[in-house]
DOVEX-486151 format. One line per field, with one value per residue: residue number from 1; residue in one letter; x, y, z of N, C-alpha, C in turn. Coordinates in steps of 0.05 Angstrom, whole numbers, plus 32768, in hexadecimal, padded with zeros to 4 digits. Atoms other than C-alpha are relative to their C-alpha. Layout:
% residues N
seq <- [NUM_...] $
type <- [A_...] $
n.X <- [X_...] $
n.Y <- [Y_...] $
n.Z <- [Z_...] $
ca.X <- [X_...] $
ca.Y <- [Y_...] $
ca.Z <- [Z_...] $
c.X <- [X_...] $
c.Y <- [Y_...] $
c.Z <- [Z_...] $
END
This chain:
% residues 273
seq <- [1_2_3_4_5_6_7_8_9_10_11_12_13_14_15_16_17_18_19_20_21_22_23_24_25_26_27_28_29_30_31_32_33_34_35_36_37_38_39_40_41_42_43_44_45_46_47_48_49_50_51_52_53_54_55_56_57_58_59_60_61_62_63_64_65_66_67_68_69_70_71_72_73_74_75_76_77_78_79_80_81_82_83_84_85_86_87_88_89_90_91_92_93_94_95_96_97_98_99_100_101_102_103_104_105_106_107_108_109_110_111_112_113_114_115_116_117_118_119_120_121_122_123_124_125_126_127_128_129_130_131_132_133_134_135_136_137_138_139_140_141_142_143_144_145_146_147_148_149_150_151_152_153_154_155_156_157_158_159_160_161_162_163_164_165_166_167_168_169_170_171_172_173_174_175_176_177_178_179_180_181_182_183_184_185_186_187_188_189_190_191_192_193_194_195_196_197_198_199_200_201_202_203_204_205_206_207_208_209_210_211_212_213_214_215_216_217_218_219_220_221_222_223_224_225_226_227_228_229_230_231_232_233_234_235_236_237_238_239_240_241_242_243_244_245_246_247_248_249_250_251_252_253_254_255_256_257_258_259_260_261_262_263_264_265_266_267_268_269_270_271_272_273] $
type <- [M_H_I_A_L_Y_V_G_Q_N_P_Q_R_T_A_L_L_A_F_A_A_P_I_V_A_A_C_A_H_R_V_T_L_I_T_P_V_S_G_Q_N_D_L_D_E_V_V_N_Q_L_H_I_D_T_A_I_P_V_Q_H_R_C_Q_E_T_T_F_A_A_A_I_L_S_A_V_Q_T_E_R_P_D_L_L_I_V_P_A_F_P_P_H_F_I_R_G_R_R_L_E_F_N_L_L_A_A_L_P_V_S_F_L_R_V_Q_G_H_V_S_A_S_P_I_R_R_I_A_V_A_S_A_G_G_E_Q_S_L_R_C_V_P_L_V_S_Q_I_A_R_A_F_Q_A_S_V_T_V_L_H_V_S_S_Q_E_V_V_Y_F_D_G_F_V_A_S_P_L_T_E_E_V_A_L_Q_L_D_E_L_T_G_T_M_L_R_R_L_V_K_E_L_N_T_Q_G_V_D_C_H_L_Q_V_L_N_G_L_V_E_E_T_L_L_S_E_A_Q_H_Y_D_L_L_V_I_G_S_H_E_V_S_D_V_V_P_E_P_G_D_R_W_V_R_M_L_Q_R_L_S_L_Q_D_V_T_R_D_L_L_E_R_S_P_I_P_V_L_V_I_R] $
n.X <- [7FE6_7FF7_7FFB_7FF5_7FF1_8000_800D_7FFF_7FF6_7FEE_7FF9_8007_8015_8015_7FF9_8003_8012_800C_7FF4_800E_8027_800B_7FF6_801D_8018_7FFD_7FEA_7FFD_8011_7FEA_7FF8_7FF2_7FF3_7FE3_7FFC_8008_8014_8004_800C_8020_8025_800C_800C_801A_8002_7FF5_8026_8010_7FFF_7FF7_8017_7FFC_8024_800E_8003_7FDE_7FEF_7FE6_7FED_7FEC_7FE9_7FF1_7FF0_7FE0_7FFF_7FFA_8011_7FEE_7FFC_8012_8002_7FF7_800D_8018_8003_7FF3_8017_8010_7FEA_801C_7FFD_7FE9_8007_7FF0_7FE9_7FEE_7FE4_7FFA_7FE5_7FDD_7FFF_8018_7FF8_7FE5_7FE9_8013_7FF5_800C_8028_8000_7FFA_8017_7FFF_7FE4_8001_8027_8001_8014_8002_800E_7FFE_7FF3_800F_7FEC_7FFA_8017_800A_801F_801B_8018_8002_7FEB_8011_7FE9_7FF8_7FED_7FEA_7FE2_7FF5_7FEE_8004_7FF8_801E_800A_8021_8013_8009_8019_802C_8018_800B_7FF9_8024_801E_8000_8007_801B_8016_8004_8000_7FF6_7FEF_7FEC_7FEA_7FE4_7FEB_7FE9_7FF4_7FEF_7FE4_7FE2_7FE0_8001_7FE8_7FF9_7FF3_8001_8019_801A_801C_8015_801B_8002_800C_8015_8015_7FFD_7FEF_7FFB_8018_8008_7FE9_800B_8013_8014_801C_800A_8006_8011_8017_8019_8015_8013_8015_8021_8008_8018_8021_801B_800B_8017_8002_7FF1_7FE7_7FEE_7FE8_7FED_7FE2_7FEC_7FE1_7FFA_7FF9_8014_8016_8004_8011_801C_8005_8009_8015_8017_8013_8017_801C_8010_7FF4_7FEC_8002_7FE9_7FFB_7FED_7FF0_7FEC_7FEE_8000_800B_7FF1_7FFF_7FE6_7FF0_7FEA_7FE2_7FFE_8008_7FFA_8013_8014_7FFE_7FEE_8010_8018_7FF9_7FFD_8011_800A_7FF5_801D_8013_8003_800F_800E_8017_7FFA_8009_8017_8015_8009_7FFE_7FF1_8003_7FEB_8000_7FF4] $
n.Y <- [7FEE_7FE5_7FF1_7FEA_800C_7FE0_7FF5_7FEF_800F_8011_800A_8016_8001_8010_8023_8002_7FF4_8006_8021_7FF6_8004_8019_8008_7FE6_800A_801D_8008_7FE1_7FF3_7FE4_8000_7FE7_7FF6_7FED_7FEC_7FE2_7FE2_7FF3_8010_7FF7_7FFE_8017_8003_8005_8017_8011_8018_8011_8018_801B_7FF7_8004_8006_7FDC_7FF9_7FF4_7FD8_7FF7_7FE6_7FF9_8000_7FF9_7FF4_7FF8_7FFB_8010_8014_800A_7FF5_8006_801A_800A_7FF7_8008_801A_7FFE_7FE7_8015_800E_8015_8025_7FFA_7FDE_800C_7FEC_7FFC_8003_7FF1_7FF8_7FDF_7FE0_7FF0_7FF3_8002_8022_8017_7FF9_7FEA_8008_8024_7FF3_7FF1_8025_800E_7FF5_7FFB_800A_8016_800B_7FF1_7FFB_7FF2_8008_7FFE_800B_800E_8007_8014_7FF4_8013_800B_800F_801D_8015_7FEE_800C_7FF1_800B_8006_8010_8016_7FF8_7FFD_7FEA_7FF6_8004_7FEF_7FFB_8018_7FFB_7FEB_7FFE_800F_7FEF_7FF5_800B_8000_7FE6_7FFF_801F_8007_8022_7FF3_800F_7FF2_8005_7FF5_7FFF_8013_7FF3_801D_7FFB_801B_800B_8003_801B_8006_8004_800C_7FEB_8009_7FF6_7FF3_800F_7FFC_7FF4_800F_8009_7FE9_7FFC_8024_7FF8_7FD6_8007_7FE9_7FF1_8007_7FFC_7FE5_7FF4_800B_7FF3_7FEF_8001_8010_7FF7_7FFF_800F_7FF8_7FE6_7FFC_7FFC_8019_7FF1_8019_7FF5_8000_8007_7FFB_8000_7FF8_7FEA_7FF3_7FEA_8008_8011_7FF7_7FED_800E_8011_7FE5_7FF1_801C_7FF9_7FD5_7FFF_8011_7FF0_8002_7FFA_7FEC_8006_7FF2_800F_7FF4_8024_8011_8015_801D_8019_7FF8_7FFF_7FFE_7FE6_7FF4_801B_7FEA_7FED_8005_800C_7FE6_7FEB_8012_800A_7FDF_8003_8009_7FF0_7FEF_8011_8007_7FE4_7FE3_8014_8014_7FEC_8000_7FF9_800C_7FF2_7FFA_800D_7FEF] $
n.Z <- [7FFE_8009_8015_800A_8018_800F_801D_8012_8012_8013_8016_8003_7FF2_8016_7FEE_7FE7_800A_8019_7FF7_7FE3_8008_7FF9_7FEE_7FF3_8003_7FEF_7FEB_7FDF_7FED_7FF5_8021_7FFF_800C_7FFE_8015_7FF6_8005_801B_7FF9_7FE9_8019_8010_7FF8_8012_8029_7FF8_7FEA_8016_8006_7FF1_7FFF_7FD8_7FF5_7FED_7FED_8005_7FF4_8000_7FF1_8014_7FF5_801F_7FF4_8007_801E_8009_8001_7FE2_7FF3_8009_7FF2_7FE3_7FF3_7FF6_7FEC_7FF3_7FF2_8006_7FFD_800C_8006_8015_801B_801A_8003_8022_8000_800E_800E_7FED_8006_7FF9_7FF3_800F_7FF4_7FED_7FEB_7FE8_7FFB_7FF2_7FEC_7FFD_8001_7FF6_7FDE_7FF9_7FEF_800A_8019_800F_8025_8013_801B_8003_8012_8013_7FFE_8008_7FF2_7FF4_7FD5_7FFF_800A_7FF5_7FF3_7FF7_7FD5_8004_7FE2_7FFE_7FE9_7FE8_7FF2_7FFC_801A_7FF4_7FF9_8019_8009_800D_8017_801E_7FFA_800B_8026_8017_8009_8001_801E_7FFC_8016_7FEE_7FF9_7FFA_7FF2_8015_7FFB_800C_7FFA_8012_7FFE_800A_800A_8003_8020_7FF0_8010_8005_7FF6_7FFA_7FE7_800D_7FE5_7FEB_7FF7_7FF2_7FDB_8009_8003_7FE1_7FE9_7FF3_7FE6_7FEA_7FFB_8022_8003_7FF6_8012_801F_7FFD_7FEF_8013_800C_7FE3_7FFA_8010_8005_7FE0_7FFD_8015_801F_8013_8007_7FF7_8002_8015_7FFF_801F_8004_800E_7FF1_7FE6_7FF5_801D_800A_7FF9_801E_8009_7FF7_7FFE_8010_8004_7FE6_800A_7FEC_7FF0_7FE4_7FF7_7FE4_7FF7_7FE5_7FF2_7FE5_7FD7_7FF1_7FF4_7FD4_8011_7FF1_7FF5_8014_8012_8001_8017_8011_7FFC_8016_801B_7FFC_7FF5_800D_800E_8007_7FF8_8012_800D_8004_8006_8014_800F_7FFD_8020_8013_8005_8012_7FF2_7FE2_7FF0_7FDF_7FE7_7FE8_7FED] $
ca.X <- [80E8_8102_8124_814D_8160_818A_816E_8197_81AD_81D3_81DA_81C2_8182_814A_816F_8169_812A_810C_8135_8124_80D0_80BF_80EA_80C2_808D_808F_80BC_80BB_8097_80C0_80DF_8119_8133_8175_818C_81B8_8199_819E_8177_8130_8103_8112_80ED_80A7_80BB_80DE_80A2_8077_80AA_80B3_806F_8068_802B_8006_8001_8058_8079_80B2_80E1_810F_815A_8174_81B3_81FE_8217_8234_8218_824A_824A_81FB_81F0_821B_81F8_81BB_81C4_81E6_81AF_8174_819D_8162_8161_8181_8195_819F_81C9_81DC_821D_8239_8267_82A9_82AD_826F_8291_82DA_82F4_82D5_82FD_82D9_828C_82AF_82D2_8287_8270_82A9_828E_823A_8229_81E6_81DD_81DA_81C9_81EF_81C3_81F1_8201_81C2_818A_8139_80FE_80DE_80D5_8114_810D_815A_817A_81CD_81F1_8239_8258_8294_8279_8288_825A_824E_821D_81F1_81E5_81C3_817F_8150_815C_816B_8124_80FA_8111_810B_80CA_80AD_80BB_80B5_80F2_812D_816C_81B0_81E3_8224_8264_82A6_82CE_8319_8350_8397_8398_83C7_83F0_8405_8425_83FC_83B9_838A_836C_8326_8303_82DF_8293_8269_8263_82A9_82C0_8281_829D_82EF_82DB_82AE_829E_828C_8269_8243_8237_821F_81EC_81D2_81CC_819F_816E_816E_814E_812A_8102_80F8_80C2_80FB_810A_815A_818A_81D4_8209_8255_8280_82C9_82F1_830E_82E9_82D8_82D9_82B5_8277_8276_8271_8236_8213_81F2_81C7_81A0_8183_81A6_81E8_81E8_8232_824C_8272_82B5_82D2_8310_82F0_82C2_82FA_82FD_834B_835C_838F_83D4_83AA_839F_83C1_839E_8364_8372_8399_834D_831B_8349_8349_8302_82F0_8321_82E3_82B7_82CA_82D8_8297_8272_829C_829A_8258_8227_81F5_81D2_81FE_81D8_820E_8206_8217] $
ca.Y <- [8079_80B9_80CA_80FC_810E_8143_8160_8195_81A7_8178_8155_8112_8132_8110_80D0_80D3_80F5_80BE_807B_80A2_80A0_8063_8052_809B_8082_803A_803C_8093_80A7_80EB_8107_813E_8162_817D_81BC_81F8_823B_823F_8210_8222_8229_81F2_81CB_81C9_81AB_816F_8162_815C_812F_8103_80FD_80FD_80E6_8131_8109_8109_813F_8155_8181_81B1_81BC_81EF_820D_8212_8229_81E4_819C_8189_81B5_81AE_816B_815A_8191_8179_812A_813B_8168_8133_80F2_80CF_8082_8092_80C4_80C0_80EA_80EF_80D1_8113_811E_812E_8165_8186_8187_8183_813B_8102_8119_814B_8118_80DA_8105_811C_80C4_80B8_80E3_80DF_80BE_809B_806D_8086_8073_808C_8089_807D_804D_802D_8048_8026_8058_8010_7FF1_7FD3_7F83_7F63_7F7F_7F63_7F69_7F60_7F45_7F2C_7F00_7F33_7F41_7F87_7F73_7F64_7FAD_7FB2_7F83_7FB9_7FE7_7FB4_7F8C_7FC7_7FE1_7F92_7F8A_7FCC_7FB6_7F63_7F63_7F1E_7F2C_7F11_7F0E_7F0C_7EF6_7EEC_7EB0_7ED3_7E99_7EA2_7E70_7E3A_7E18_7DC2_7DB2_7DCC_7DBB_7DFE_7DF8_7E01_7E37_7E1E_7E09_7E37_7DFB_7DEC_7E3C_7E44_7DFE_7E27_7E6C_7E4C_7E8E_7EB0_7E81_7E80_7ECB_7ECC_7E91_7EBD_7EFA_7ED8_7EB5_7EFA_7F12_7EDE_7EEA_7F2E_7F16_7F1F_7EE6_7EE8_7EB2_7EB2_7EAB_7E9E_7EB2_7EA6_7ECF_7F24_7F43_7F86_7F6B_7F2D_7F5B_7F8B_7F58_7F3B_7F83_7F91_7F59_7F82_7FCE_7FCB_7FC1_7FC6_7FCB_7FD3_8014_7FF9_8021_8019_8032_7FE3_7FC1_7F90_7F70_7F2F_7F21_7F17_7F28_7F6F_7F8A_7F49_7F70_7FAB_7FA4_7F7B_7FB9_7FED_7FB4_7FB3_8000_8002_7FD5_7FF8_8036_8011_7FEF_8039_8060_8026_8001_8002_8002_802F_801D_8023_8034_800A_803C] $
ca.Z <- [806F_806C_802C_8017_7FD2_7FB4_7F74_7F6C_7F22_7F05_7EC0_7EE0_7F05_7ED7_7EE2_7F26_7F28_7EF4_7F1E_7F72_7F55_7F62_7F9F_7FBF_7FAD_7FCE_800E_8025_8061_8061_8025_802A_7FF7_7FE9_7FC1_7FC4_7FCD_7F8A_7F87_7FA8_7F6C_7F48_7F83_7F6E_7F27_7F53_7F85_7F3F_7F22_7F5C_7F60_7FB0_7FCC_7FF3_802D_802F_805E_802F_8049_801C_8039_8008_8027_801E_7FCF_7FC1_7FB0_7FE8_8017_8010_801C_8050_8072_8069_807F_80BA_80D4_80B7_80B6_8089_807B_8039_8006_7FBC_7F9F_7F4D_7F39_7F1F_7EE4_7EF5_7EC5_7EEB_7F28_7F07_7F25_7F46_7F87_7FAB_7F9E_7FB1_7FF0_7FF9_7FF5_8023_805D_805D_8095_8074_804E_800F_7FB2_7F80_7F3F_7F10_7ED2_7EAB_7EC9_7ED3_7ED9_7EDF_7F31_7F47_7F32_7F44_7F83_7F87_7FCF_7FCD_8005_801D_805A_8094_80BE_80B3_8075_80A3_80A7_805B_8072_8088_8052_8019_8037_8036_7FE4_7FCD_7FF6_7FE5_7F8B_7FAB_7F7B_7F94_7FB1_7F9C_7FCD_7FA9_7FC2_7F9C_7FAA_7F8F_7F89_7F69_7F31_7F32_7F05_7F19_7ED9_7EB7_7ECD_7ED8_7F23_7F0B_7F34_7F76_7F7F_7FA8_7FE6_7FD4_7FDB_8023_8041_803D_8062_808B_80AE_806A_8062_809A_8091_8053_805E_80A0_8070_8045_807E_8097_8055_8048_8097_8084_8048_800E_7FDC_7FDF_7FD6_7FCA_7F8F_7F8E_7F56_7F43_7F34_7F41_7F81_7F5A_7F0B_7F15_7F3C_7F03_7EDF_7EFB_7F0F_7EC8_7ED6_7F13_7F15_7F5E_7F7F_7FCB_7FDD_8031_8048_8073_809F_80CC_810C_80FD_8106_814A_813F_815E_8180_814D_810F_8115_80DE_80B4_80BF_80A9_8070_8067_8077_804E_8016_8017_801E_7FDC_7FC2_7FCC_7FBB_7F76_7F6B_7F7E_7F41_7F14_7F15_7EDB_7F08_7F3E_7F7E_7FC9_7FFE_804B_807C] $
c.X <- [8008_8017_8005_8013_801A_7FFA_8007_8005_801C_7FF7_7FF7_7FE2_7FE2_8009_7FF9_7FE8_7FE4_7FFE_7FF2_7FDD_7FF2_8005_7FFA_7FF3_7FF2_800A_7FFE_7FF0_8000_8019_8010_8009_8018_801A_8016_7FF0_7FFF_7FE8_7FDF_7FF4_800C_7FF2_7FED_8004_800E_7FF0_7FF7_8016_800C_7FDD_7FF3_7FEC_7FFE_8003_8021_8005_801F_8005_8017_8017_800A_8010_8014_7FFF_8016_7FEF_800D_7FF7_7FCC_7FF1_800A_7FF4_7FE2_7FF3_8004_7FEB_7FE5_8006_7FDE_800F_800E_7FFC_800E_8004_8005_8023_800D_8014_8018_7FFF_7FE2_8004_802D_800D_7FE6_8009_7FF3_7FE5_8011_800F_7FE7_7FF4_800B_7FF0_7FDC_8005_7FEF_800B_7FEC_7FFA_8002_7FF7_801B_7FFD_7FE1_7FED_7FD9_7FF7_7FEF_8014_8014_7FF3_8016_800B_8021_8004_8018_7FFC_8018_800A_7FFC_7FEF_7FFB_7FE6_7FED_7FEF_7FEF_7FD9_7FF8_8001_8001_7FDF_7FE8_7FFB_7FF0_7FEA_7FE8_7FFC_7FF7_8010_800D_8018_8012_801C_8010_801E_8015_8017_802C_8019_800C_7FFE_801E_8005_800C_800E_7FF6_7FDE_7FFF_7FEF_7FE6_7FEC_7FE2_7FDA_7FF4_8006_8020_8007_7FEC_801D_8031_8004_7FE7_7FF0_7FF4_7FEB_7FEC_7FE8_7FED_7FEA_7FE7_7FFD_7FF1_7FE3_7FF8_7FF7_7FED_7FE8_8004_7FE7_8014_8014_801D_8016_8022_8011_8022_8002_801F_800C_800E_7FF1_7FEA_7FF6_7FE5_7FDD_7FF1_7FF8_7FD9_7FE9_7FF5_7FED_7FE4_8006_8006_8017_7FFD_8020_7FF5_8014_801F_800E_800C_7FF5_7FF0_8012_7FFB_801A_7FFC_8014_8018_7FEA_7FF3_8007_7FFC_7FED_7FF8_8008_7FDD_7FF7_800D_8003_7FE7_7FEE_8003_7FEA_7FF6_7FF5_7FF5_7FE7_7FEE_800F_8004_7FE7_7FEB_7FDE_7FF1_800E_7FF2_801F_7FF2_8005_7FF8] $
c.Y <- [800D_7FFB_8019_7FFB_801C_8000_8020_8007_7FFD_7FF1_7FE0_8007_7FF2_7FE7_7FFA_8005_7FDB_7FE3_8001_7FFB_7FEC_7FF5_801A_7FF1_7FE8_7FFF_8023_800A_801C_8003_801B_8007_8015_8012_8014_800D_7FF9_7FE6_7FF7_8002_7FF0_7FE7_7FF3_7FE3_7FEE_7FFA_7FED_7FE8_7FE8_7FED_7FEE_8001_8015_7FF2_7FF6_8010_7FFA_8021_800A_8002_8007_8010_7FFA_8009_7FE8_7FEE_7FF4_8001_7FF0_7FDD_7FEB_800F_7FF9_7FDB_7FFB_8008_7FE8_7FE6_7FF4_7FE0_7FFF_8014_7FF3_8021_7FEF_7FEE_8015_7FFE_800C_8018_8016_8003_7FFD_7FF0_7FF6_8005_800C_7FF5_7FEC_800F_800B_7FDC_8001_800F_7FFC_7FE3_7FEF_7FEB_8014_7FE9_800A_7FFB_800A_7FE2_8007_800B_8002_801C_7FE6_7FF5_7FEF_7FE5_7FE8_800E_7FE2_800A_7FED_7FF9_7FEF_7FF2_800E_8002_8018_7FFF_7FFA_801B_8007_7FF4_8010_8015_7FF0_7FF1_8017_8005_7FE2_7FFE_8008_8004_7FE4_7FFA_7FF0_801A_7FED_8006_7FF9_7FFE_7FED_7FF0_8006_7FED_8008_7FE0_7FFA_7FEC_7FE5_7FEE_7FFC_7FF8_801D_7FFA_8008_8010_7FE6_8007_800C_7FF3_7FFF_8021_8003_7FFF_8011_800B_7FF5_801A_8013_7FFC_7FFC_8016_8002_7FEB_800D_801A_8000_7FF5_8016_8019_7FF8_8006_8012_7FFE_8002_7FDF_800A_7FE0_8001_7FEF_8001_7FF3_7FFB_8019_8024_8008_8019_7FF8_7FF5_8015_800E_7FF8_7FF4_800E_7FFF_7FEB_8003_8017_8004_7FF3_8006_7FF4_8007_8019_7FF9_8009_7FEF_7FF5_7FDD_7FED_7FF6_7FF0_7FDD_800C_7FF1_8005_8014_8020_7FF7_8013_8019_8008_7FF4_8014_801E_7FF5_8012_8021_8006_7FFE_800B_8020_7FF1_7FFB_801E_8010_7FEE_7FEC_800C_7FF8_8011_7FF1_800F_7FFD_7FEC_801D_7FF1] $
c.Z <- [7FFA_7FEB_7FFB_7FDF_7FFA_7FE1_7FFC_7FE2_7FFB_7FE9_7FFD_8013_7FF8_800C_8014_7FFD_8003_8014_8023_7FFE_8013_8028_8017_8003_8018_8027_8017_8016_8007_7FEB_800D_7FEF_8003_7FEA_8013_8008_7FF3_7FF5_7FFF_7FE4_7FF3_8013_800D_7FE9_8018_8011_7FEB_7FF0_8016_8008_801C_8008_8019_801E_8015_8004_7FF5_800B_7FE9_8019_7FE1_800E_7FF0_7FE0_7FF0_8003_8019_8018_8015_800A_8019_8014_8007_800E_8019_8016_7FF8_8005_7FF7_7FFA_7FEB_7FEE_7FE7_7FF5_7FE0_7FFC_7FE5_7FF0_800E_7FF0_8005_8018_800D_8018_8019_802C_8013_8002_8011_8025_8016_8015_801A_8023_800E_8010_8004_7FED_7FE2_7FDF_7FF1_7FEB_7FF6_7FE4_7FE6_801F_8000_8003_800C_8023_7FF7_8005_801E_8016_7FFF_801C_7FF7_8014_8009_801B_801A_800C_7FFF_7FDD_8009_8003_7FE6_8004_800E_7FEA_7FDE_8009_7FF4_7FE8_7FFA_8003_7FEB_7FDD_8004_7FE6_8015_8001_7FFB_8010_7FF1_8003_7FF8_800B_7FED_800F_7FEA_7FED_7FFF_7FF4_8014_7FDD_7FE3_7FF1_8016_8023_7FF9_801B_800F_7FF7_8011_8025_7FFE_800C_8023_800A_8001_8011_8003_800F_7FF0_7FFF_8017_7FFF_7FEA_7FFA_8011_7FED_7FF3_800C_800F_7FED_7FF7_801F_8002_7FE3_7FE8_7FF2_7FF8_8003_7FFC_7FEC_8002_7FE8_8007_7FF6_800D_8003_7FD5_7FD2_7FFC_8006_7FED_7FEF_7FFC_8001_7FE3_8004_8012_7FFD_801A_800D_801C_8011_8021_8000_8015_8009_8012_8017_7FFE_800F_8019_7FF6_801B_800B_7FF3_7FDF_7FFC_7FED_7FE5_7FF2_7FFC_7FF1_7FF4_7FF5_7FE8_7FDE_7FE5_7FFD_7FE5_7FE5_7FFD_7FF3_7FD1_7FEC_7FFC_7FE4_7FE5_7FED_7FEF_8008_800E_801A_801B_800A_8024_8012_801C] $
END
């Protein structure tokens, strides 16, 4: 795997290097270190902190004057399989808008190191899936990381229901079996995702939860080491006759969910492109 890391000066660099070092050691066959021109003198120290094997080629991309320009320029040229970036504190970059505009523009999958960060190997991975076919994009990257660390993977799907009252009776949450029977297409795709990961040699199972999507996933994520989410782009939509606008609104809503999870997750987040 070709892994690129942003290693310019920032308050989260120590946490990023500690979290990234086991991933680089286990998965990388090539490494690209990205920094603005002002940070090029720190790169030898970064290589030592990452404990990169001498057999792995390491490329330095020291250009541009800002973190956003340096990252975007490097990934557009190098096209790594995975980009690892820190969660920049708002005061460090004068607000979140610049960072999220950058993340939205990235053409590659990226791992944002945030929240509770452990230097220990990844053992439990949560893949949040709405049940769309785009969920399958995560299989190559997730399976490679999971196999490298012998980590288990749980596909998390939230069945969001409104509470319904009937003369004082409150409807109980749907069971996993009933929820997937009510939405057969989603159930089929979720089981296919689990099967694809199992076929790749990953210990994977499905868990269906009830509740509000963001809040439920954020609560559940604290039990894992890595949260995987998809990036839903409007261009992915292939409208069926009669439901074009419904599908468009669904995708825009999912994009909002992706951003909310990325901003609020208590653990590092891998966004699949």
